[in-house]
N, C-alpha and C positions, 0 to 999 in steps of 0.2 A: 933053730934058725928062725929069726923074726919073719913074720908074715909080710907080704907086700903092703897090706893095710897098715901094719905097724910102722913100716919104713916111710910111708907117704907123709910129707910134711903137712902141718896144719895150715890154717888160713885165718887171717884177721880181716874182717870187713868193717868199715866205719860208715855210719850215716851222720852227716853233718847236721841233719834235722830228721826227725821221725818221718816227715812228709817226703823226704828224698830216698827213703828206703824201699826195698822190694820185699813184700811179706814173706816170700819163699826163702829169703836169706836168713830169716829168724828160725826157721824150722831146723831142729837138731843142734842149734847153736846155744852157747852160753852168752846171754845178752848182758852187757854192762851198761846200766843207765847212768848218764853223766849230766849232772846239773850243778856244776862246781859252785856257782853263786846263785842260790845257796842250798837248794833242796837236798842234793845228795850228801853234802857236807853235814847238814843238820840231821839227816836220818842216821848217818854213821855216829854222830856225836850223841844223839839220844840213846841209841842202843848201847853205846860204850859206857854211858853213864847210868845204865841199869834199867832203862825202859824195857818192859816185857815184850812189847810189839809196837809196830807202827802200821796203821791201816791207811793206805793211800786212797783218796777219794777224788773224783774228778770235779765235783761241784760243791759249793759251800753248803747248800741245803742237804746234800747227801751226808756230808761230814757232820753237820749238826744233828741229823737224825741218828747217825751211828753213835755219836757221843751219848745221846739220850738213851739209846738201847743198851749201852755198856756202862753200868754204874761204876763210878770211880775212874773212868777214863778221862783224858784231857784232849782238847781240840787245839790243833796248831796249824799254822800255814800263813799264806799271804794272798793278797790280790793287789796288783799294781806295786808289788814290793813291800807293802805295808801290812801290819797285823790286821786281822779280820775282826770287826766289831763283835763282841760277845765271845770270842775265843780266848782260851787260857794262855796261849803262846803264839809268838809270831813265827818268822822263818829265820831268825838269827840264831846261829849255833850257840851263842852265849846264853840264850834263853833256856837251853836244855841242860841245866846243871843237874848233878846227882840229887841235890836236895829237892828239886822240883819233879824229876821224872822217874827216879828209881822205884821200881815195883809198879809202875803205872803203864797202862796202855795208852797209845797216842793215836788219835784220828787226825789225819794230815792231808791238807790239800794246798797245792800251789798252782801258779799260773802255767808253768812249763814242765817242771819235773815229774809231777804225777801223770801228766798226759803222755810224756815220753815212756813211762813205765807201761801204761795201758796199751801203747802202740806195739809193744813186743810181747803181748800175752801169749803168742804162739811159740815162743822160744822154749827150748828144752829146760833151761834154767834162766832165772833173772837175778842178777846181783847188782849192788850199788857201789859206784866208784867215785872217789874224790881224792885230792892230794892227802887228806888226813889218813887215808888207809891204802896208799899206793903200794907199799911193799906187801902188805897182807893180801891185797888183791892180786898182785903179780905172783905171789906164792900159790894162791888159790887156782890161778889159771895156768900154771906152769905146764901141766900135762894135758890141757884141753886142746883139742885139734880144731874146733870150729868156734871162733869167738866173734861176737858182733858188738861193736862199740857204738852206742847210741847217744848222740849229743842232743840235749834238750833244746838248745837255742833260746831265744827270747822273742816272743811275739811272732813266730814264724820266720825269724831271721837267724842266720848263722852267727854264733858268738865265739870270739877268739879264746875265751877262757875254757870253754868246753873242748874246743879243738886242741888246745895246748895239753889238756889232761889226757885226751885220747892219744896224742902223740907221745907223751911221757910214758904212758902204759905200754904202748906198742914198742917203743924204743927199749924199755926195760925187758920186755919179753924177747925182743930180738937179740939183745946183748946176752941174755941167758942161753939162748939157743947156740950162740957162737961159743960161749964158754964151755958148754957141754960137748961141742964138736959134732952136734947132730945136724940134721937137715933144718934149715931155717924156714920159718913159716912164710907162706905167700901173703903178701900185703896187697890189698886192692889200692886203687889210685888215691882214694880219699884217705886211707890209712897212711900212705906214703906222704901225702901233703901234710897231714897232721904230725907225723914223725919228723919231717924236715923242719916244720915250724918249731917244734920243741927243741930239736938239736941246734937250731939257730939261736936259741935262748940259753940252753944248758951246756952245749958242746957235745961232741960225738962220743965221748967216753964216760957217760954218766957222771958228770961233774957234781951231781946232787946240789942243785941250785939252793942257795940259802933262803930261809924263810923271808928275810928282808928283801932280797932281790925278787922273789916270787910276788910279794906284795906289790912291789913297783910295777911288775908286769901286769898283774891283775888290775891295778888301778887304771891302766890305760885301755882296758877292754870295755866293750859295751856294758857288761854287767857291772864292772867297777865304776864306770861313769854314772850308771843309774843309781848305784848305792850312794855315791857322793851327792848326787842331786837330792836324794831322800834323807841325807844326814846319817846314813848307816855305813859309811866307809870304815868304821871301826870293825865291822865284821870281817874285813879282809885279813886281819891278823889271825883270826880264828880259822879261816879258810886255808891259809898258807902254812899251817902247822903240819908240814909233811911228815907222814908216818906217826902222827900223834896217837893213833889207835891201831891195835892189832886185831881187827875183826872185819868181817865182810857180811853186810846184811844180805839175806837171801829171801826172795819172795816165795811164799808158800801159796800155791794157787788154790788149794782146797779151802784155806781159811781166808784168803785174800789179804794176808798180813806179811809184813817184813819182820824177820827175826834174825838173831845172830846165827850165822852159818855153823 
């Protein structure tokens, strides 16, 4: 007979920004770091294309020192959305081809995504989510009872692109609970807001929004407008490749690196 603990439904909590979270909510949870445009997409892409690891750093100087201390590694990331002077790679997923990154370690720093990751260092596990690994991530989280979705935002402001992905993931997990006939997970208010935003775009029955329509949605977000302003809106097609990769990056606290789960 199942224990009361096993019968108790799980819970999904969402932070629209790291600064809007409560540290205690991360304890015991699997935290999903979300920076759709573009850090989380780029991290997934790099590891899918054979990078050995990605080492997130908060500051440019820290990343430069890490690269110097790890012969053969590459430095990637952005400031203000643009590649960092002296670094090998920017923050465009297309930069991280197999030819460039396979077998390499990557030291990585971005304005928002790496800071969101550091904000949840107290979580039981930390993984990375983006549209390019949506189904792989939903599979990974299917049996987890305490899930925290952490939107990176941009410059301390909530961004629709991250909220939409949080909603897509929450909706996918909610649909799976219903299909299995089990207890549905409890959603906090921010998760419900995100789920409803996604359902408003995709429909209530997992319509699986086409990549083309997703590009259109992303183009109208804060991040999408920023990319257009920088002449980098070509990255949207890479970001919107839903389920392009079947892997979930997982943060290893002992080494400080993200690796394939």
